[in-house]
N, C-alpha and C positions, 0 to 999 in steps of 0.2 A: 805522850807530848805532842800535841799538832805541830808539825812543820808546814809552811806553807810551799806550795809546789813553785819551782823555780821554772822560768820560762826556758824552752829550748835555746841552745846558743845558735843552732843552724840557721834560722830565719835572720837573725842579727847578722851573723856572718855573711849570708848571702847577700844582705842589703848592703852591706860594707863594701863587698867586692863589687857589686853593680855601681855604686857610687864611684868607687876607685876606677872602674873600667871608663865611666863616663869621663871622670877628670882627665885620664890619660888620654882619651879620645879627643877631648878640647885642647890638651896641650899639644898634641900631635898635629891637630889643625892649624894651630897657631905658629909651630915651628917649620911645617913642611907646606909650602903652597898647594892650594886645591888644585886637582888634576881630575880629568874625565876618567870614570871608573871603567869605561871600556876600552880606550885607546892611550890613556895617561897624558894627553894633551892639557896644557896648563888652563885653568879655567879662574872665573871670579868667585864662584860659589862652589863649596864643598859637597860631596856625596851626590853628585849628579853626573849626567853626561853631556858631551858637546853636541851640537846640532846634527853632525853627520851620524852619530852613534844613536840618537833618538831615531833620526830616519830609517835607521837600520832595524828597528825593533819593530815587528808586526804584532800589534795589539790584538787581542780576542775581544771582538765587538759583535752584536747581534747582526744577523740571524745566528743562533748556535742552537746545537742538539741539546735537547732538555735533559739527557742523561749524561753523555760524554762531556758536554761543553765545547766541542769540536766547532769551529765555523762552518757555517753552510754557505752554498753558492748563492741562494736565494731564500726569501723568507716565505716559508710553507705553512705560516701559522702558528698558533700556541701549541705546545708541545710537540713540535718538530722533532724527527730523530733521524740520526745519520744512518747511512747504509751500513756503516762500519758494525752496527748492533747486530746485524745478521749472522755474523761470524766472530764476533767478538764482544759479547756481552758482559758486563762488568759485574763482579759481585757485590760492589758498592752501590749505594742508592744514585749518586750522581757526583759529577767532577766538575770543577771550574779552575780555569787557569787565566792568568793575566796576558801572556803572550804566547805567540807560535814559537815552536823550538826552531830557530834558524840560526845562520851564524853569529849575529848579534846576541841573541839571548845565549847561545851556546858559550860565547866568550864570556859573558856576565858569570854564567853557571862555573866555568873552569877558574874565573878569577876568585870566587868565594871558595870553590871547594878544594881547589889546589893551591893558591896562591894567598888565601886569607887577605884579600884587599878590603880595608877597612870601608864600610859604608855600603857595600854592595848588598848586604841582607837587609839594611834600612830601605834601601831603593827597592828592592824586590817586594817587600812588604808594602811599602806605599802604592806600588803600582796593583799588588794582589788585592789590598782591600776592598776597593769598589768592585773588583771583578769577582770576587768570591762570595759576595753578600748573599747569594743565593744559597750556598751551602753553610755559612757561619750563621744567619739568623736563626735563632730558635736552638742553636747548638749548646751542649753543655760544656764541652772542654776540646781543646785543641791537643792533638797527639803528634809529636814529630816523629817521622820514620825512624826507626832505631838502626843503630850501626852496631854490628858485634863487637865486643871489647878489643879483639886484635885488630880490627881495622880502626876501631876510635883511637887506639894507642898509637898507631903508625900515622893517623892523620891529625891527631890532636884534639880535633873537635868535630861536633855533627853540625853539618851546614844547615840540616831541617830544624834543629833546636835553635840556632841563631835566627832563623827565619821565622819560626813560631814565636820566639820571644818577642821579636818587633812587630809580629803582626797582631798578638793579643791585644795590646791597648788601642788599636785602630778599628778591631772589629768587637770589642767588648766580651770577649771570650776567654777564659783562664787557660793556661797551658799546664798540661799533666804529663810530667816527664816519668819515664820508666812505667808506664801503665802496661806498656807492651815492650818486650825484649827480644832482641835477636840471639837465640840460644844456640843455633848451629851456623858456623863459619862457612859461607858458601864461595864458590868461585865468582868472578866478576860476571855481571850479567852483560856487559858489552860483548856485543857480536852474536849473541844467543836469539833464537826465534822464541816466540811466545811460548810455545810448548816445552822447549828447553828450559827457559827461565822459570815456568811453573815447576817442573820436575827438580830444578836447582834448589827452589824455595821449599821444598816439601818439608813441613813440620821445621821450618826455619825460626817460626816465632811463638812466643809463650805469653800469657798474662799471668803474672804471679799473683795478683790479688784481685779476683774477679769482681769483689763488692765494689771496688772503686770505678768501676765502668757499669754496673748493673742497671739496666733500664735507661742509660745515657744515650744521647745523640752525640756521637764522636766525629771529630773532623780530622782526618789524617793529613798532615803538612809535609810537604816535600818539595825540593827544588824544581825536579822534571818528571812528568809522566810520559812514558814511552809506549810500551805494551800494555802496562797496567798490570802485568804479572805480581810485581811486589805488592802494589796497592791491594790487589785481590787477595793474595796471601794474608796481608795483616787484617783486611777487612773480615776474612773469613774467621780467623783467629779471635778477633774481637766480638763477633758475633757468637761464636760458639761459647765465650766467655761471658756472655749476657748482654752486650750493648744492644741498644734498641734500634740503632741505625748508624751506618758508617758513611760519611761523605768524604770528599777528597778536595784538597784546595793546594795548588801548586803554582810556581812563577811561570812555567813554560809547559806546553804539552806538544808532542809529536803529533802532526796531523796527517791523517792518511790521504792519498792523493785524490781520492773520490770525495768531493765535498758534497754530493748531491744529497738531498733528504730522501728518507724511504717513502 
């Protein structure tokens, strides 16, 4: 006797959870007066910054390095590249960032990562969308930088997933969670050199189902790009598993002191 296949309850449950979260955020906006996401000063509009905090952000604008996305001191023409590439060439194709990692962008990253301030991920995604078009155009999937389960349990959420979920509808590229997993718990990367970070991340990532990325252009999404060691480790893992190309999109990136093009 033929029995019709029933739809999986997971998509329905996920949709219900998203709608519930949206309603909760709306209720919170109504109950709690809007405040600046950077300094918590009262505002008339929710999920934005006050004038002073906006001025504190250094947006990444052309001219930039064609590979790293770092701002350059002057326009050296199409395909200009940073001198940084002489000693720090990435394993991904190219990266783009919305802002330079400075005091203001660091504050926003901490508000999201450690304090779970509502609206920060949405603001980051809005700033990223036009800045990362070079890497999202023609891409197949957005892949959030994964956290190890132990760190995820301690933090309760992955900030890269939150950013990717909000960036996805703005750039028209779907999010693919769990495509790459962090399988080895590593010590924090803060304070480590690039070589130390690379050693720390050796075999830290894995792709459980290579068929999901075979031949695809993948955009790795994260909050901050510093030395690029984590992005390199994930890019290498994805390429070894069959990805056609790996690009990187972040909210903020650390910029080397030397901005002269090569």
